[in-house]
C-alpha positions as CSV (number, residue, x, y, z in Angstrom):
1,M,0.1,0.0,0.2
2,A,1.3,3.3,-1.0
3,M,1.9,6.0,1.8
4,P,0.3,9.3,1.0
5,G,3.6,11.4,0.7
6,Q,4.1,8.8,-2.2
7,I,1.1,9.4,-4.0
8,R,1.4,13.0,-3.7
9,S,4.9,12.8,-5.3
10,S,3.8,10.7,-7.8
11,N,0.9,13.0,-9.0
12,A,3.4,15.9,-8.7
13,S,5.6,14.1,-11.4
14,R,2.9,13.9,-13.8
15,R,1.9,17.7,-14.0
16,P,3.1,19.0,-17.2
17,R,6.2,21.3,-17.2
18,R,5.8,24.7,-17.9
19,R,7.5,26.0,-21.0
20,P,9.1,29.5,-21.5
21,G,6.8,31.9,-23.0
22,L,7.0,33.2,-26.4
23,G,8.2,36.7,-25.0
24,L,11.3,34.9,-23.2
25,V,12.0,33.0,-26.4
26,T,12.0,36.4,-28.5
27,G,14.4,37.9,-26.0
28,V,16.7,35.2,-26.3
29,V,16.7,35.3,-30.1
30,A,16.7,38.8,-30.3
31,L,20.0,39.1,-28.0
32,A,21.8,36.2,-30.1
33,A,21.1,38.5,-33.4
34,A,22.1,41.7,-31.5
35,V,25.5,40.0,-30.9
36,L,25.6,38.4,-34.5
37,A,24.8,41.9,-36.0
38,L,26.9,44.0,-34.0
39,A,29.8,41.8,-33.2
40,V,30.1,38.9,-34.6
41,A,29.3,39.5,-38.5
42,P,31.9,41.6,-40.5
43,P,31.6,45.0,-41.8
44,D,30.6,45.3,-45.6
45,A,33.9,46.0,-47.7
46,L,31.7,48.9,-49.5
47,Q,29.7,50.3,-47.4
48,G,31.6,49.7,-43.9
49,Q,29.6,50.0,-40.5
50,S,26.6,51.3,-42.0
51,Q,25.5,48.1,-43.8
52,R,24.7,46.8,-40.2
53,L,21.6,48.5,-40.8
54,M,20.6,45.8,-42.9
55,Y,20.1,43.6,-39.8
56,V,17.0,45.9,-38.8
57,H,15.9,47.2,-42.3
58,V,15.1,43.8,-43.8
59,P,14.0,42.1,-41.0
60,S,11.2,44.9,-40.5
61,A,10.1,44.5,-44.2
62,W,9.8,41.2,-44.3
63,T,7.6,40.9,-41.2
64,A,5.4,43.8,-42.6
65,Y,5.4,41.2,-45.7
66,C,3.8,38.9,-43.3
67,A,1.6,40.9,-41.3
68,F,0.0,42.0,-44.3
69,A,-0.2,38.4,-45.3
70,V,-2.0,37.7,-42.0
71,V,-4.7,40.6,-42.8
72,L,-5.2,38.4,-46.3
73,A,-5.9,35.5,-44.3
74,A,-7.7,36.8,-41.6
75,S,-9.7,38.6,-44.0
76,V,-10.8,35.5,-46.3
77,A,-11.5,33.7,-42.8
78,V,-14.1,36.8,-41.8
79,L,-15.9,36.2,-44.9
80,L,-16.3,32.7,-44.7
81,R,-16.9,32.4,-41.0
82,R,-17.9,35.7,-39.7
83,G,-15.7,35.2,-36.5
84,P,-14.9,38.4,-34.4
85,R,-11.7,37.0,-33.5
86,W,-10.8,36.7,-37.2
87,D,-11.6,40.4,-37.5
88,A,-9.6,41.4,-34.4
89,L,-6.5,39.3,-36.0
90,A,-6.8,41.3,-39.4
91,R,-6.7,44.5,-37.5
92,A,-3.8,43.6,-35.5
93,G,-2.2,42.4,-38.4
94,A,-2.3,45.8,-40.1
95,E,-1.4,47.9,-37.0
96,L,1.8,45.4,-36.9
97,G,2.5,45.7,-40.6
98,V,1.9,49.6,-40.8
99,G,4.5,49.7,-37.7
100,M,7.2,47.8,-39.5
101,T,6.6,49.5,-42.7
102,A,7.4,52.8,-41.3
103,L,10.3,51.3,-39.3
104,A,11.6,49.9,-42.8
105,I,11.3,53.4,-44.6
106,V,13.3,55.2,-41.6
107,E,15.7,52.5,-41.6
108,G,16.2,52.6,-45.2
109,S,16.2,56.5,-45.5
110,I,19.1,56.6,-43.0
111,W,21.0,54.0,-44.8
112,G,20.2,55.6,-48.2
113,H,21.9,58.9,-46.9
114,E,24.9,57.1,-45.8
115,V,25.2,55.0,-49.2
116,W,23.7,57.6,-51.7
117,G,23.9,60.8,-50.0
118,V,20.5,61.9,-50.0
119,W,17.9,61.0,-47.3
120,W,15.1,60.4,-50.1
121,T,14.9,59.6,-53.9
122,W,11.8,59.0,-56.1
123,D,13.1,55.5,-56.3
124,P,10.4,52.5,-57.3
125,R,11.5,50.6,-54.3
126,L,10.7,53.6,-52.2
127,V,7.7,55.1,-53.9
128,T,5.9,51.6,-53.8
129,T,6.9,51.0,-50.2
130,A,5.3,54.8,-49.2
131,V,2.3,53.8,-50.9
132,L,2.0,50.6,-49.3
133,L,2.4,52.5,-45.8
134,L,-0.4,54.9,-47.0
135,L,-3.1,52.2,-48.0
136,Y,-2.8,50.2,-45.1
137,L,-3.0,53.6,-43.0
138,G,-6.5,54.3,-45.2
139,Y,-7.3,50.3,-43.9
140,L,-7.1,51.3,-40.4
141,T,-9.0,54.6,-41.0
142,A,-11.8,52.7,-42.6
143,R,-12.4,50.4,-39.9
144,G,-12.8,53.4,-37.7
145,L,-16.0,54.6,-39.9
146,P,-19.3,54.3,-38.2
147,G,-21.3,51.2,-39.0
148,A,-22.8,48.0,-37.6
149,P,-19.8,45.7,-36.4
150,E,-20.5,42.9,-38.7
151,R,-21.0,45.3,-41.6
152,V,-17.5,46.9,-40.7
153,A,-15.9,43.9,-40.7
154,R,-17.1,42.6,-44.0
155,R,-16.3,46.0,-45.4
156,S,-12.7,45.9,-44.1
157,A,-12.1,42.0,-45.3
158,W,-12.9,43.1,-48.9
159,L,-10.5,45.7,-48.4
160,G,-7.5,44.1,-46.6
161,I,-8.1,41.8,-49.7
162,A,-7.6,44.1,-52.4
163,L,-4.7,46.0,-50.7
164,F,-2.4,42.8,-50.7
165,A,-2.0,43.1,-54.2
166,Q,0.2,45.9,-53.3
167,V,2.8,43.4,-51.5
168,P,4.2,41.8,-54.6
169,V,4.5,45.3,-56.3
170,V,6.8,46.4,-53.8
171,H,9.0,43.1,-53.3
172,F,9.5,42.8,-57.2
173,S,9.6,46.6,-57.9
174,V,13.6,46.4,-58.0
175,L,13.5,43.5,-60.5
176,W,10.6,45.0,-62.7
177,W,12.0,48.8,-63.0
178,R,15.6,50.3,-63.0
179,T,16.2,51.3,-59.6
180,L,19.2,52.4,-57.2
181,H,17.8,49.9,-54.5
182,Q,19.9,46.8,-54.3
183,P,18.1,43.7,-55.6
184,P,16.3,41.0,-52.8
185,T,18.7,39.9,-50.4
186,L,16.4,36.7,-50.0
187,L,14.2,35.0,-52.0
188,R,16.2,36.2,-55.2
189,P,15.2,34.1,-58.9
190,D,18.3,32.4,-58.4
191,L,17.7,31.5,-54.8
192,E,21.4,32.6,-53.9
193,A,22.0,35.0,-51.0
194,P,25.2,37.5,-52.2
195,I,26.5,38.1,-48.9
196,A,29.0,36.3,-46.4
197,P,27.9,33.5,-44.4
198,M,28.2,34.9,-41.3
199,M,26.2,38.1,-42.4
200,L,23.5,35.8,-43.6
201,A,23.5,34.0,-40.2
202,A,23.2,37.5,-38.5
203,L,20.4,38.4,-40.8
204,L,18.4,35.3,-40.6
205,T,18.8,35.2,-36.7
206,S,17.3,38.9,-36.7
207,L,14.7,37.8,-39.2
208,A,13.6,35.2,-36.4
209,A,13.8,37.6,-34.0
210,F,11.2,40.2,-35.5
211,M,9.0,37.5,-36.6
212,L,8.7,36.0,-33.0
213,A,8.3,39.6,-31.9
214,G,5.7,40.3,-34.3
215,A,3.7,36.8,-33.3
216,W,3.9,38.0,-29.7
217,F,2.5,40.9,-30.6
218,L,-0.6,39.6,-32.7
219,R,-1.1,37.3,-29.9
220,R,-1.5,39.8,-27.2
221,R,-3.4,42.1,-29.7
222,V,-6.0,40.1,-30.5
223,V,-6.6,39.3,-26.6
224,Q,-7.4,43.0,-26.3
225,L,-9.4,43.5,-29.1
226,A,-11.5,40.3,-29.1
227,P,-11.7,39.0,-25.1
228,A,-12.9,35.5,-24.8
229,E,-16.8,35.6,-24.4
230,Q,-17.7,35.1,-20.6
231,P,-20.8,32.7,-20.2
232,A,-23.9,34.6,-18.6
233,P,-24.5,34.4,-15.4
234,V,-27.8,32.2,-14.3
235,A,-30.5,34.1,-12.3
236,A,-31.0,33.1,-9.0
237,P,-35.0,32.2,-8.5
238,A,-37.0,34.8,-6.9
239,E,-37.6,34.6,-3.2
240,A,-41.2,35.1,-1.8
241,P,-41.0,37.8,0.6
242,E,-40.5,37.0,4.2
243,D,-44.1,39.0,5.4
244,T,-46.3,37.0,3.0
245,P,-48.6,34.9,4.7
246,A,-48.7,31.4,3.7
247,K,-51.7,30.1,1.9
248,A,-53.6,27.5,4.1
249,P,-53.9,24.1,2.6
250,A,-57.4,23.0,1.4
251,P,-59.6,20.9,3.8
252,V,-59.8,17.5,2.9
253,R,-63.2,16.1,2.8
254,T,-64.6,12.8,3.8
255,A,-67.2,10.8,2.9
256,S,-69.3,11.7,5.7
257,D,-69.0,15.4,4.6
258,L,-70.7,14.3,1.1
259,V,-73.5,12.6,2.8
260,L,-74.5,15.4,4.7
261,T,-74.2,17.7,2.0
262,R,-76.9,15.4,0.0
263,T,-79.1,15.4,3.0
264,S,-79.3,19.3,3.5
265,A,-79.8,19.6,-0.1
């Protein structure tokens, strides 16, 4: 027969271990990315230390692409399932994409000033990215227009699907038109990355850190926008007032009572 202490210890051993949260994993990967980008990866032979801006510029742009893809997928789900959490995910994805696109433009402007000598030029990649930012800012603005929640969700869903067409235009703009911007570092047509292996490792780690941070933001933002529905409380039955007199029970009639009633009649 097992002792009580042994039973408690066996039950405790069966409890699932707590896994590290997404925020902790994101912090660890971000720290590794910072070390690789700032201390391990060598500077560029032509651009020097300014090339290290790539480890923020490229991941922010890619995170924006993925965020807008989330808007697309969630918008399709809104039209098919009409769930409030899908609509919240579409809005959160647009917010993340707008923030990452703005960061990519700012970083690109600083990088361009170091390399080209100007803060802004009417380059196809820069112009199409600015248009992308304005379009999704308009999407967020349209979501704030008055209307019934279901109607606003469906209207925003159609808009979120249509606006995604600008994302491939931005990505392939450096291949379709003559531009000062360098070709894509990742997902090139020849599937080769024209950078040193250590630079590629730093870039991929930074990309993983940005993507994890984006997933962490989306999860928390969806909870804020569409909290889980709580079950409605069950109303307790109303109690009779204490001062109400109790109703007297009806008298029980016997056979003799019935005989007396007939005789008197």
